[in-house]
C-alpha positions as CSV (number, residue, x, y, z in Angstrom):
1,M,67.8,-0.3,91.2
2,E,66.8,0.9,87.8
3,L,66.9,4.6,87.1
4,E,63.6,6.2,86.4
5,L,62.7,9.7,85.3
6,R,61.6,10.6,88.9
7,H,65.2,9.8,90.0
8,L,66.6,12.2,87.4
9,R,64.1,14.9,88.5
10,A,65.2,14.5,92.1
11,L,68.9,15.0,91.1
12,C,68.0,18.2,89.1
13,A,65.9,19.5,92.0
14,I,68.7,19.0,94.5
15,A,71.2,20.7,92.2
16,D,68.9,23.7,91.5
17,A,67.9,24.1,95.1
18,G,71.3,23.6,96.7
19,S,69.6,22.0,99.6
20,M,68.0,18.7,100.4
21,G,65.2,20.4,102.3
22,R,64.3,22.9,99.6
23,A,64.4,20.1,96.9
24,A,62.1,17.9,99.1
25,A,59.6,20.7,99.5
26,Q,59.7,21.4,95.7
27,L,58.9,17.8,94.9
28,G,56.4,17.4,97.8
29,C,58.2,14.8,99.9
30,S,60.0,14.7,103.2
31,Q,63.7,15.6,103.5
32,Q,64.3,12.1,104.9
33,A,62.7,10.5,101.9
34,M,64.8,12.7,99.6
35,S,68.0,11.8,101.4
36,T,67.1,8.1,101.2
37,Q,66.4,8.4,97.5
38,L,69.7,10.2,96.9
39,R,71.6,7.4,98.7
40,R,70.0,4.8,96.5
41,I,70.8,6.8,93.3
42,E,74.4,7.2,94.4
43,L,74.7,3.5,95.1
44,H,73.5,2.9,91.5
45,F,76.3,5.2,90.2
46,G,78.9,3.9,92.6
47,E,80.1,7.2,93.9
48,P,78.8,10.4,95.6
49,L,77.0,12.9,93.3
50,F,76.7,15.7,95.9
51,E,78.9,17.0,98.8
52,R,77.7,18.9,101.8
53,T,78.8,22.5,102.4
54,T,78.2,24.9,105.2
55,V,75.1,26.3,103.4
56,G,73.7,23.1,101.8
57,V,74.9,20.7,99.1
58,R,76.6,21.1,95.7
59,P,77.3,18.6,93.0
60,T,80.7,16.8,92.9
61,R,82.7,16.9,89.8
62,Y,81.0,13.6,88.6
63,G,77.7,14.9,89.9
64,V,77.8,17.9,87.6
65,E,78.2,15.6,84.6
66,V,75.4,13.3,85.7
67,V,73.0,16.2,86.4
68,A,73.8,17.7,82.9
69,R,72.9,14.4,81.3
70,A,69.8,14.1,83.4
71,R,68.5,17.4,82.2
72,D,69.1,16.3,78.6
73,V,67.2,13.1,79.2
74,L,64.3,14.9,80.9
75,A,64.1,17.5,78.1
76,R,63.9,14.7,75.5
77,A,61.3,12.8,77.6
78,E,59.2,15.9,77.8
79,A,59.4,16.3,74.0
80,V,58.2,12.7,73.6
81,G,55.1,13.4,75.6
82,R,54.0,16.2,73.3
83,R,52.0,15.5,70.2
84,A,54.6,15.8,67.4
85,V,53.8,17.7,64.2
86,E,53.7,15.2,61.4
87,D,57.1,14.9,59.7
88,A,58.6,17.7,61.9
89,P,62.2,17.2,62.8
90,P,63.0,16.7,66.5
91,R,63.5,19.9,68.5
92,P,67.2,20.6,69.0
93,V,68.5,20.8,72.6
94,L,71.2,23.1,73.8
95,R,72.8,22.1,77.1
96,L,73.9,25.3,78.7
97,A,75.8,25.8,81.9
98,A,76.8,28.9,83.8
99,T,79.1,29.9,86.6
100,N,77.9,32.4,89.2
101,S,76.7,35.0,86.7
102,P,73.8,37.4,86.9
103,I,73.8,37.5,83.1
104,L,72.1,34.1,82.9
105,S,68.4,34.8,83.5
106,G,68.2,37.7,81.0
107,L,70.2,35.6,78.4
108,I,67.8,32.7,78.6
109,G,64.7,34.7,78.1
110,R,66.1,36.4,75.0
111,V,67.4,33.3,73.4
112,R,64.1,31.6,73.9
113,A,62.4,34.5,72.2
114,E,64.9,34.6,69.3
115,L,65.1,30.8,68.8
116,P,61.8,29.4,69.9
117,D,62.5,26.0,68.2
118,L,65.6,25.5,70.4
119,A,65.1,23.7,73.7
120,L,67.4,24.9,76.5
121,T,68.5,22.9,79.5
122,V,70.5,24.8,82.1
123,S,73.0,23.6,84.7
124,S,74.8,25.5,87.4
125,V,78.6,24.8,87.3
126,Y,80.8,27.0,89.5
127,A,84.3,26.3,88.2
128,S,85.2,27.5,84.7
129,S,87.8,24.7,84.6
130,Q,85.0,22.2,85.2
131,I,82.9,23.8,82.4
132,V,85.8,23.3,80.0
133,E,86.1,19.6,81.0
134,L,82.4,19.0,80.4
135,L,82.6,20.7,77.0
136,E,85.7,18.7,76.0
137,R,83.9,15.4,77.0
138,G,80.6,16.4,75.3
139,G,78.7,16.7,78.5
140,L,77.7,20.3,77.6
141,D,77.2,22.4,74.5
142,A,77.8,25.9,75.7
143,A,78.4,27.8,78.9
144,I,79.0,31.2,80.5
145,G,82.4,31.1,82.2
146,V,85.0,33.5,83.5
147,D,88.7,34.3,83.3
148,Y,91.0,37.2,84.4
149,P,93.3,39.6,82.6
150,G,96.5,37.8,81.8
151,L,95.0,34.4,82.5
152,E,93.0,33.5,79.4
153,L,90.8,30.4,79.8
154,R,92.6,27.3,78.4
155,H,91.0,24.6,76.3
156,S,91.6,22.5,73.3
157,S,90.7,23.3,69.7
158,A,87.4,21.4,70.2
159,V,86.2,24.4,72.3
160,E,86.0,28.1,71.4
161,H,85.3,31.1,73.5
162,R,84.6,34.8,73.1
163,G,84.5,37.6,75.6
164,I,81.1,39.1,76.7
165,V,82.4,41.9,79.0
166,T,85.3,42.6,81.3
167,E,84.1,44.3,84.5
168,P,85.8,45.6,87.6
169,S,85.3,43.9,91.0
170,F,83.6,46.0,93.6
171,V,83.5,45.4,97.4
172,A,80.3,44.9,99.5
173,L,80.4,46.3,103.0
174,P,77.9,46.4,105.9
175,A,76.0,49.7,105.8
176,G,77.5,50.7,109.1
177,H,81.1,50.1,108.0
178,R,83.8,52.7,109.0
179,L,84.4,53.4,105.2
180,R,80.8,53.9,104.3
181,H,81.1,57.6,103.5
182,R,83.9,57.1,101.0
183,T,83.1,57.2,97.3
184,E,85.8,54.6,96.6
185,V,87.7,52.3,98.9
186,A,91.3,51.3,98.9
187,L,91.9,47.6,99.1
188,A,94.6,48.2,101.7
189,D,92.1,49.9,104.0
190,L,90.3,46.6,104.3
191,A,93.4,44.7,105.5
192,E,92.0,44.0,109.0
193,D,88.4,43.1,107.9
194,P,87.3,39.5,107.7
195,W,86.6,38.4,104.1
196,F,84.2,36.0,102.4
197,I,86.1,34.3,99.5
198,T,84.5,31.9,97.0
199,P,86.5,28.7,96.3
200,D,89.0,28.0,93.5
201,D,87.3,28.4,90.1
202,G,90.1,26.7,88.1
203,A,90.6,29.9,86.1
204,G,92.7,32.0,88.5
205,W,90.5,32.8,91.4
206,P,91.2,33.3,94.4
207,G,94.8,33.7,93.3
208,V,94.2,37.0,91.7
209,F,92.6,38.3,94.9
210,Y,95.5,37.3,97.1
211,A,97.9,38.7,94.5
212,A,96.1,42.1,94.7
213,C,96.1,42.0,98.5
214,E,99.9,41.3,98.4
215,A,100.4,44.2,96.0
216,A,98.5,46.4,98.4
217,G,100.8,45.3,101.2
218,F,98.7,42.9,103.3
219,T,97.5,39.3,103.7
220,P,93.7,39.0,104.6
221,A,93.5,38.5,108.3
222,V,90.5,36.2,108.2
223,A,89.1,34.5,105.0
224,H,85.9,32.5,105.1
225,E,85.4,30.2,102.1
226,F,81.8,30.7,100.9
227,L,79.9,29.1,98.1
228,G,76.2,29.9,98.5
229,D,73.7,32.0,96.7
230,R,74.1,35.8,96.4
231,L,71.3,36.6,98.9
232,Q,73.0,34.4,101.6
233,L,76.3,36.2,101.1
234,L,74.7,39.7,101.3
235,S,72.7,38.7,104.4
236,M,75.9,37.8,106.2
237,I,77.6,41.0,105.1
238,A,74.6,42.9,106.4
239,E,75.1,41.3,109.8
240,G,78.6,42.7,109.9
241,L,80.3,39.3,109.6
242,G,82.7,40.3,106.9
243,V,83.2,42.0,103.5
244,S,83.4,40.5,100.0
245,L,84.4,41.3,96.5
246,V,81.3,41.3,94.3
247,Q,80.2,41.7,90.8
248,A,80.0,45.3,89.8
249,T,76.4,45.1,88.8
250,I,75.2,43.3,91.9
251,R,71.9,44.6,93.5
252,P,72.6,45.1,97.2
253,I,70.0,44.4,99.9
254,P,69.2,46.9,102.7
255,S,72.1,47.3,105.2
256,V,74.7,46.5,102.5
257,I,76.5,49.1,100.4
258,V,78.7,48.4,97.3
259,K,81.8,50.5,96.6
260,P,84.4,50.6,93.8
261,L,88.0,49.9,94.7
262,I,90.5,52.7,94.1
263,G,92.6,51.9,91.1
264,T,90.3,49.0,90.1
265,P,93.0,46.4,91.1
266,L,90.7,43.4,90.2
267,W,88.9,42.6,86.9
268,C,86.9,39.6,85.7
269,R,85.9,38.7,82.2
270,Y,82.7,36.9,81.4
271,L,82.9,34.5,78.4
272,L,80.7,32.5,76.1
273,V,82.4,29.1,75.8
274,W,81.0,26.4,73.4
275,R,81.8,23.1,71.8
276,R,82.5,23.8,68.1
277,E,80.8,20.7,66.6
278,S,77.7,21.1,68.8
279,V,76.6,24.8,68.4
280,A,75.6,26.4,65.1
281,E,76.9,30.0,64.3
282,E,73.3,31.3,64.5
283,V,73.1,30.1,68.0
284,V,76.5,31.5,69.0
285,V,75.4,34.9,67.6
286,S,72.1,34.7,69.6
287,L,73.9,33.7,72.8
288,L,76.5,36.5,72.5
289,G,73.9,39.2,71.7
290,S,71.6,38.0,74.4
291,A,74.4,38.0,77.0
292,S,75.4,41.5,76.1
293,A,71.9,42.8,76.2
294,S,71.4,41.1,79.6
295,Y,74.5,42.8,80.9
296,R,73.3,46.2,79.8
297,D,70.1,45.6,81.7
298,L,72.1,44.9,84.8
299,I,74.0,48.1,84.4
300,A,70.7,50.0,84.1
301,R,69.7,48.7,87.6
302,A,73.1,49.4,89.3
303,P,73.4,53.1,90.1
304,H,76.7,52.5,92.0
305,F,78.2,51.1,88.8
306,Q,76.8,53.9,86.7
307,A,78.3,56.5,89.0
308,W,81.7,54.7,88.8
309,A,81.6,54.5,85.0
310,A,80.7,58.2,84.7
311,R,83.7,59.2,86.9
312,T,86.1,56.8,85.2
313,Y,85.1,57.1,81.6
314,R,83.2,60.4,81.7
315,G,80.3,58.6,80.2
316,T,79.0,55.0,80.0
317,F,81.0,51.8,80.5
318,P,82.5,50.6,77.2
């Protein structure tokens, strides 16, 4: 089989949707046809590009790299189809990836407004360690990653990073939870609750969570590994199936409440990470400024975070 652009579009659709069914609906074909096409593509590459999870599919380590390159090819193919301005240089492409970060959407809109001549392709990569690998190998240009206090993200001199913001981790509870009336919740008071825990991110998670639990004097009774979208997680919490640490600026759905943890035992730092030789200083400045502005917008829509910051800092979050 020879790879065609439609095959690359299928791979990107599956990665974006996180589901064979949703990707098939997006491309106007049956789920069976989509599955058959993926098997043929994987035969071409000689190894699996996606793995099944309890909530859909996600790219394998090799699949992330293939999808990133597919986005690059599609962006360049799209540019070929446009009528080029005579003697105009080709439009530069920035291959951007992000972990599970709400900063991303606001960042992209701002960068496109500030740098209209820059074409952006975006990939979802959960593990920050995998982001570093892709940057080191030239599979990405820049990314939003994470690390934790005392566990700075490790990489070679070919890659650079700068912090965007360090925020506390909050906890999401069902609206009817026994601790719902508390302003802040002690981690130890959740010792008997079932937890939803996202997988190893190669930067220190979930080790920092288990270390905080140990310091609080307990080991989580039940831990469900979960890697799905934010809405799925909140829906399960709303059903009373468990609790979860969440980003402090998350927007809860009805039947879910978000509380700070007493003593803020867990923090997470969001980072801009980029390949030195691939990204100009002008682009770095735009990415950092856009990410910070996007985060400020998230704070403005998170009253639970604002209330915590007012109590903790007697003002706004630094």
